[in-house]
C-alpha positions in Angstrom: 75.2 224.4 98.3 74.3 221.1 99.9 70.8 219.7 100.1 69.2 219.5 103.6 69.6 216.0 105.1 65.9 215.2 104.8 66.0 216.1 101.1 69.1 214.0 100.5 67.3 211.0 102.1 64.2 211.7 100.0 66.2 211.8 96.8 68.0 208.5 97.7 64.6 206.9 98.2 63.3 208.3 94.9 66.3 207.0 93.0 66.0 203.6 94.7 62.4 203.4 93.8 63.0 204.4 90.2 65.8 201.8 90.0 63.5 199.0 91.2 60.7 200.0 89.0 63.0 200.0 86.0 63.6 196.3 86.5 60.0 195.6 86.0 60.3 195.7 82.2 62.5 192.6 82.1 60.0 190.7 84.3 57.2 192.0 82.2 58.7 190.4 79.1 59.1 187.1 81.0 55.5 187.4 82.2 54.2 187.8 78.6 56.3 184.8 77.5 54.9 182.6 80.3 51.3 183.6 79.5 51.9 183.1 75.8 52.9 179.5 76.4 50.0 178.8 78.8 48.6 175.4 78.4 45.0 175.1 77.2 42.4 174.6 79.9 38.7 174.0 79.2 36.6 177.0 80.3 34.1 174.7 82.1 36.8 174.0 84.7 37.1 177.6 85.7 33.5 178.6 86.1 30.0 177.3 85.5 28.3 177.6 82.2 25.8 180.4 81.4 23.0 177.9 82.1 23.5 178.1 85.8 23.3 181.9 85.9 20.4 181.9 83.5 18.5 179.6 85.8 19.4 181.8 88.8 18.3 185.0 87.0 15.0 183.4 86.0 14.3 182.1 89.5 15.2 185.4 91.0 13.0 187.3 88.5 10.1 184.9 89.1 10.5 185.4 92.8 10.4 189.2 92.3 7.2 189.0 90.3 5.5 186.8 92.8 6.8 188.8 95.8 8.0 192.3 94.8 8.0 193.4 98.4 10.9 191.1 99.1 13.0 192.7 96.3 12.2 196.2 97.5 13.1 195.2 101.0 16.5 193.9 99.9 17.2 196.9 97.8 16.1 199.5 100.4 18.2 197.7 103.0 21.3 197.8 100.8 20.7 201.4 99.7 20.1 202.5 103.3 23.2 200.9 104.7 25.3 202.2 101.8 24.1 205.8 102.1 24.4 205.8 105.9 27.9 204.4 105.6 28.9 207.1 103.1 27.6 209.9 105.3 29.5 208.5 108.3 32.7 208.3 106.2 32.2 211.9 104.9 31.8 213.1 108.5 35.0 211.4 109.6 36.9 212.9 106.7 35.5 216.4 107.1 36.7 216.4 110.8 40.2 215.7 109.6 40.6 213.1 112.4 42.0 209.7 111.6 40.1 208.0 114.4 38.2 204.7 114.4 34.5 204.9 113.5 31.9 204.0 116.2 31.3 200.6 114.5 34.4 199.3 112.7 32.6 196.2 111.4 32.9 192.5 112.1 36.2 190.8 112.8 37.8 189.3 109.8 41.4 188.2 109.8 41.9 189.5 106.2 41.5 193.0 107.7 43.9 192.7 110.6 45.9 195.8 109.7 44.8 198.6 112.2 44.3 200.9 109.2 41.2 199.0 108.2 39.6 200.3 111.4 41.2 203.6 112.3 41.7 205.1 108.8 38.4 206.5 107.4 39.2 205.6 103.7 40.3 202.0 104.4 37.5 201.5 106.8 35.0 202.8 104.2 36.4 200.4 101.6 36.2 197.5 104.0 32.7 198.1 105.3 31.3 198.8 101.8 32.8 195.5 100.7 31.2 193.7 103.6 27.8 195.3 102.9 28.0 194.3 99.2 29.1 190.8 100.1 26.1 190.4 102.5 23.8 191.7 99.9 24.9 189.1 97.3 24.6 186.3 99.8 21.1 187.5 100.8 20.0 187.7 97.2 21.2 184.1 96.5 19.6 182.8 99.8 16.3 184.4 98.8 15.9 182.4 95.6 13.4 179.7 96.4 12.2 178.2 93.0 15.5 176.5 92.2 16.5 172.8 92.4 18.6 172.3 95.6 21.7 171.1 93.8 21.7 174.1 91.4 21.1 176.4 94.4 24.1 174.9 96.1 26.3 175.4 93.1 25.1 179.0 92.8 25.8 179.7 96.4 29.4 178.3 96.0 30.2 180.4 92.9 28.6 183.5 94.4 30.9 183.1 97.4 33.9 182.7 95.0 33.0 186.1 93.4 32.7 187.7 96.9 36.1 186.3 97.9 37.7 187.4 94.7 36.5 191.0 95.0 37.8 191.5 98.5 39.8 194.8 98.7 42.8 193.0 100.2 43.3 191.3 96.8 44.1 194.6 95.0 47.2 196.7 95.6 45.4 200.1 95.6 43.2 198.9 98.5 45.6 196.8 100.5 47.3 198.9 103.2 49.7 196.1 104.1 51.0 195.9 100.5 51.2 199.7 100.1 53.1 200.1 103.4 55.5 197.4 102.4 56.1 199.0 99.0 56.9 202.3 100.6 59.2 200.8 103.3 61.2 198.8 100.7 61.3 201.5 98.0 59.2 199.4 95.7 61.5 196.3 96.1 58.6 194.3 97.5 56.6 194.8 94.3 59.6 193.8 92.2 60.1 190.6 94.3 56.4 189.9 94.1 56.3 190.2 90.4 59.3 187.9 90.2 57.4 185.3 92.4 54.4 185.6 90.1 56.5 185.0 86.9 58.4 182.1 88.6 55.1 180.4 89.5 53.7 180.9 85.9 56.9 179.6 84.3 56.9 176.5 86.7 53.4 175.6 85.7 53.3 176.1 81.9 51.7 179.5 82.2 48.9 178.4 84.6 48.7 180.4 87.8 49.3 178.0 90.7 50.3 179.9 93.8 53.4 178.3 95.4 52.6 177.6 99.0 56.0 176.6 100.3 59.6 177.2 99.7 60.5 174.2 97.6 64.3 174.7 98.0 63.9 173.9 101.7 63.0 170.3 101.2 64.5 167.2 99.6 62.5 164.0 99.4 64.7 161.4 101.0 66.9 164.1 102.5 64.8 165.9 105.2 61.4 164.4 104.4 60.4 160.8 103.7 63.4 159.5 105.5 62.2 156.3 107.1 64.7 153.5 106.2 63.5 150.8 103.8 63.9 149.4 100.3 61.9 149.2 97.1 61.4 145.5 96.7 59.1 145.5 93.7 58.4 147.8 90.8 56.0 147.8 87.8 54.5 150.5 85.6 51.9 151.4 88.3 53.9 151.4 91.6 57.0 150.9 93.6 56.5 148.7 96.7 58.5 149.8 99.7 59.3 147.5 102.6 60.4 149.4 105.6 63.3 148.2 107.8 62.4 146.8 111.2 63.2 148.8 114.3 62.2 146.0 116.8 63.7 142.6 117.3 60.4 140.9 117.0 57.5 141.7 114.6 53.9 140.6 114.2 53.4 137.7 111.8 50.8 139.3 109.5 52.3 142.1 107.4 50.6 145.5 106.8 50.2 146.9 103.3 49.3 150.6 103.0 47.9 152.1 99.9 48.1 156.0 99.8 45.9 158.0 97.5 47.5 158.5 94.0 46.2 162.1 93.8 49.1 163.0 96.1 52.4 161.5 97.2 52.6 158.9 99.9 55.1 160.8 102.1 52.4 162.8 103.8 52.6 159.8 106.2 56.4 160.3 106.5 57.1 164.0 106.6 59.4 163.9 109.5 60.4 161.5 112.2 58.3 163.0 115.0 55.0 162.8 113.1 55.7 159.9 110.7 52.8 157.4 110.8 55.1 155.0 108.8 57.8 155.1 111.5 55.2 154.7 114.3 53.7 151.6 112.7 57.2 150.1 112.2 58.1 150.9 115.8 55.0 149.0 117.0 56.5 145.9 115.6 54.8 145.5 112.2 56.3 144.6 108.9 55.1 147.5 106.8 54.9 147.7 103.0 53.8 151.0 101.4 52.9 151.6 97.8 54.4 154.6 96.0 52.3 155.2 92.9 53.6 156.4 89.5 53.0 160.0 88.5 51.4 159.2 85.1 51.9 161.0 81.8 49.8 160.8 78.6 50.9 157.2 77.9 48.7 156.2 80.8 45.5 157.7 79.2 43.9 154.2 78.9 44.7 153.1 82.4 41.6 152.6 84.5 40.6 151.4 87.9 41.1 147.9 86.5 44.9 148.5 86.3 45.1 150.1 89.7 43.4 147.0 91.2 45.1 144.3 89.2 48.6 145.8 88.9 48.5 147.7 92.1 46.4 146.2 94.9 46.4 142.5 93.9 50.0 142.5 92.7 51.0 144.1 96.0 49.1 141.5 98.0 50.8 138.7 96.0 54.3 140.2 96.4 53.9 140.8 100.1 52.7 137.3 100.7 55.6 135.9 98.7 58.2 137.9 100.5 56.8 137.2 104.0 55.6 133.6 103.5 52.2 134.6 104.8 48.8 133.8 103.3 47.0 136.9 104.6 47.8 140.6 104.9 46.2 143.5 106.8 45.4 146.3 104.3 45.1 150.1 104.7 43.7 152.5 102.2 43.7 156.3 102.4 41.0 158.4 100.6 40.6 157.3 97.0 42.8 154.3 97.7 40.4 153.4 100.5 37.5 153.6 98.0 39.4 151.3 95.6 40.4 148.9 98.5 36.6 148.5 99.0 36.3 147.6 95.3 39.1 145.2 95.6 37.6 143.5 98.7 34.3 143.0 96.7 36.3 141.5 93.9 38.2 139.2 96.2 34.9 138.1 97.9 33.4 137.1 94.5 36.6 135.3 93.6 36.7 133.4 96.9 40.2 134.9 97.6 40.8 135.4 101.4 44.1 137.3 101.1 43.0 140.2 103.2 42.7 139.5 106.9 41.4 143.0 107.9 41.0 146.4 106.2 41.5 149.9 107.5 40.2 153.0 105.7 41.4 156.6 106.3 38.9 159.3 105.3 37.3 157.0 102.7 34.0 157.6 100.8 32.1 154.8 99.3 28.5 156.2 99.3 28.5 159.4 97.2 24.8 160.1 97.6 25.5 163.3 99.3 28.5 165.0 97.7 28.7 167.9 100.2 31.0 170.7 99.3 32.1 168.9 96.1 28.7 169.3 94.5 29.8 172.2 92.3 32.6 170.1 90.9 30.4 167.0 90.2 27.9 168.6 87.9 27.7 167.6 84.3 29.2 170.8 82.9 32.3 170.5 85.1 32.9 166.8 84.4 32.1 167.4 80.7 34.9 169.9 80.8 37.3 167.4 82.5 36.5 164.8 79.8 37.2 167.3 77.0 40.5 168.3 78.7 41.4 164.6 79.1 40.7 164.0 75.4 43.4 166.6 74.7 46.0 165.7 77.2 45.3 162.0 78.1 45.4 162.8 81.8 43.6 164.8 84.4 46.4 167.3 85.1 47.4 167.8 88.7 47.0 171.6 88.8 43.3 171.2 87.9 42.7 169.0 90.9 44.9 171.2 93.1 42.9 174.3 92.0 39.6 172.6 92.7 40.6 171.6 96.2 42.1 175.0 96.9 38.9 176.9 95.9 37.1 175.1 98.7 39.3 177.2 101.0 40.1 180.0 98.6 41.1 182.7 101.2 43.5 180.3 102.9 44.9 178.5 99.9 44.8 181.0 97.1 44.2 184.7 97.9 46.1 184.8 101.2 49.3 183.1 99.8 49.0 185.2 96.6 48.9 188.5 98.6 51.9 187.5 100.6 53.9 186.3 97.6 52.9 188.7 94.8 52.0 191.9 96.6 54.3 191.7 99.7 57.2 190.0 97.8 57.6 187.4 100.6 59.3 184.0 100.1 56.8 181.2 100.8 57.4 179.5 104.2 59.5 176.4 104.6 56.5 174.3 105.7 56.7 170.6 104.9 52.9 170.0 104.8 52.5 172.8 102.3 55.4 171.5 100.2 53.6 168.1 100.1 50.3 169.8 99.2 51.9 171.4 96.2 53.6 168.2 95.1 50.6 166.6 93.4 50.1 163.9 90.8 48.2 163.6 87.5 45.5 161.0 87.1 45.1 158.7 84.1 42.3 159.9 81.9 40.2 156.7 81.9 40.5 156.2 85.6 39.5 159.8 86.4 36.3 159.5 84.3 35.4 156.1 85.8 35.7 157.5 89.3 33.9 160.8 88.6 31.0 159.3 86.5 30.5 155.8 87.9 31.3 156.3 91.6 30.8 160.0 92.3 27.9 160.9 90.0 26.0 157.6 89.6 27.0 156.1 93.0 27.1 152.7 91.4 29.1 150.9 94.1 26.2 151.2 96.6 23.4 151.6 94.1 23.2 148.5 91.8 26.8 147.7 91.4 30.0 148.9 89.7 31.0 146.9 86.6 34.8 146.1 86.7 37.0 143.2 85.7 34.0 141.1 84.6 32.3 141.5 88.0 29.5 143.7 89.4 31.2 145.0 92.6 29.0 146.0 95.5 29.7 147.4 98.9 27.6 144.6 100.5 30.4 142.1 99.4 32.8 143.7 102.0 32.7 141.4 105.0 36.3 141.3 106.5 36.9 143.0 109.8 37.1 146.7 109.1 38.2 149.9 110.8 37.3 153.4 109.4 39.1 156.5 110.6 37.4 159.8 109.7 38.0 163.4 110.5 35.4 165.8 112.1 36.1 168.9 109.9 37.1 167.0 106.7 35.8 169.0 103.7 37.0 166.4 101.2 35.5 163.2 102.7 32.8 164.4 105.1 32.8 162.0 108.1 29.0 161.5 108.1 29.1 160.3 104.5 32.1 158.0 105.2 30.0 156.6 108.1 27.0 155.9 105.9 29.1 153.9 103.5 30.8 152.1 106.4 27.4 151.1 107.7 26.5 149.4 104.4 29.2 146.8 104.5 28.4 143.3 105.8 31.4 143.1 108.1 30.6 141.6 111.5 33.7 143.2 113.2 33.6 147.0 112.8 35.4 149.9 114.4 34.6 153.5 113.5 36.8 156.3 114.8 36.1 160.0 114.4 39.2 162.1 114.8 39.2 165.8 115.4 40.5 168.1 112.7 40.6 167.6 108.9 41.5 165.4 106.0 45.3 165.5 106.8 45.7 166.6 110.4 43.0 164.2 111.5 45.1 161.3 110.2 48.6 162.6 110.8 48.0 163.0 114.5 50.9 161.4 116.5 50.6 160.5 120.2 53.5 162.8 121.0 51.7 165.8 119.6 48.7 165.7 122.0 46.7 168.1 119.9 43.6 166.4 118.5 41.4 163.8 120.2 38.9 161.3 118.9 35.4 159.9 119.4 34.4 156.2 119.8 31.0 154.5 119.9 30.5 150.7 119.4 26.9 151.1 118.2 27.4 151.7 114.5 23.7 151.2 113.7 22.9 154.7 114.9 22.6 157.6 112.5 25.7 159.9 112.4 24.3 162.5 114.8 23.2 159.9 117.4 26.5 158.1 117.0 28.5 161.2 117.9 26.1 162.3 120.6 26.6 158.9 122.4 30.3 158.6 121.7 33.0 158.7 124.3 35.8 161.3 123.8 39.5 161.0 124.5 41.9 164.0 124.2 44.7 161.9 122.6 45.7 160.4 119.3 43.6 157.6 117.8 46.8 155.7 116.6 47.2 153.5 119.8 43.5 152.6 119.6 43.9 151.4 116.0 47.2 149.7 116.9 45.4 147.7 119.6 42.6 146.7 117.2 45.2 145.7 114.5 47.3 143.7 117.0 44.4 141.3 117.6 44.4 140.5 113.8 48.2 140.3 113.3 49.2 136.9 114.6 52.1 135.9 116.8 55.4 137.6 117.3 58.3 136.3 115.1 61.9 137.4 114.4 62.1 140.7 112.5 62.2 140.6 108.7 64.8 142.5 106.7 63.4 144.0 103.4 63.2 141.8 100.4 63.8 138.1 99.8 65.7 135.8 97.5 63.1 136.3 94.8 62.5 140.0 95.5 65.9 141.6 96.1 66.0 145.3 97.0 65.9 147.6 93.9 66.5 151.0 95.5 66.5 152.6 98.9 63.3 154.3 100.2 61.7 156.6 99.2 62.3 155.1 95.7 62.2 156.9 92.4 58.5 157.3 91.5 57.9 159.7 94.3 60.4 162.3 93.0 58.7 162.7 89.6 56.9 166.1 89.4 53.5 166.4 87.8 54.7 169.2 85.5 57.3 166.8 84.1 54.6 164.5 82.9 52.8 166.9 80.7 
């Protein structure tokens, strides 16, 4: 007797599901192995110490004693909304109708699946989560007797708890993941577990969510493809000189210093948005530093070495190759901060090698640390120092995790859901590939930066001791241009502006680009996506400066190019990379850029 067709299909699905689930055991063993070999991470780098929560509890309790009505009001509001919500859900279930409730709750892209609204159970889970989240935020906001910095830290970590506990982060309460598992006979869960194990194994047992398909990109193959040559190499950097694309070039060369927290090729992802190619196409002889990805042998390397063996050596090499006495320098993020230090040092030494300086998203005044306040407290940096004592370096994944938690739903939980619950392959997205290709920091340098510059703000407050000099922002007096980004959460533009104002340069240009830390800089004219603000009066406070600024819906690159051209000398015949004394060593992008952070641990 044959089974009915629908029973045959059901049996096939059941067998397929059992087959997929049976494969989990092998992955489970790999998972255990990866976790067993997890590298040690100081607990202080994952969460605040008990002291913060103790202070919060004491402040909240004190507030309740002084104003018990406020506590009762909060509790009654939460209880009332919860009970009402429960009754409405019960009524919907008792009617047996899977129809949307009258009020489905606020719009949140995490809850885009229609089931969150039209299924009573999932809508109940979603709305109860939102009620609880609002209650936590209200409780934290109501604490008044707490130092502002501590209150900011508490707010941040409370939000992290709220984000972590979202029902979308759990298989049993994620309809997208459940539907996908049924549709694929459990294969999506198998693929998701394999993605999880692969990520753990690739990062020495530490969970770092892979954001992009790494197999889709090759440095020097389909990204970082501008033609050039490595013309100098030492233990700190490779110096790349790019091949000219014009018959004539400007006399004064440009030297660009990218941040050493990430790789330089963010400025050369692909031809159509390559800042490096655009600069070369404007007729500039461009040199770009590609920093080493340090291992434990660099533990004692500090900002001194970055300045002496990086910035100053690059200046000397470029001048020797081009025969020029001056260069135009560009520094991005932390490299811009260090370029400021270098300019102060050169001023005190009477060295006029730098004709002008440009800074991309660069902080120098750390008086207001904005969203980074939770990561610049003593307990967090104490934890970093302890970790550095063990490893000699500030490991890349610690910094990547820190930056990611500032946008946890976009950079951690969302990608984790797609990869681990849905079993999807990460997208072939070059920007995300670069974002995941970070670099370690030498231990000494990391502590100098975090303690001396970020915490004690010494460069603008008394002076930063380095290389036998007391370096001050007021020493900076060459023509400068600062390019910032309106929604930058790493280097807030208003803080960049305040540091910019404290220099003694007579010639200043301040540009505020739309978008964030990366897209605000990598904004080619051909894209036509983000505009910029300009205002010549840089004595105004930030709000007044922006209010009085002119706005253009186009890239800031040509504006900067026009500013730079006035400081770049006459046109001369194009220069090929290298010279008799500095012969090409290797084609761009060089060798340092391909070294992975995980290989240096």
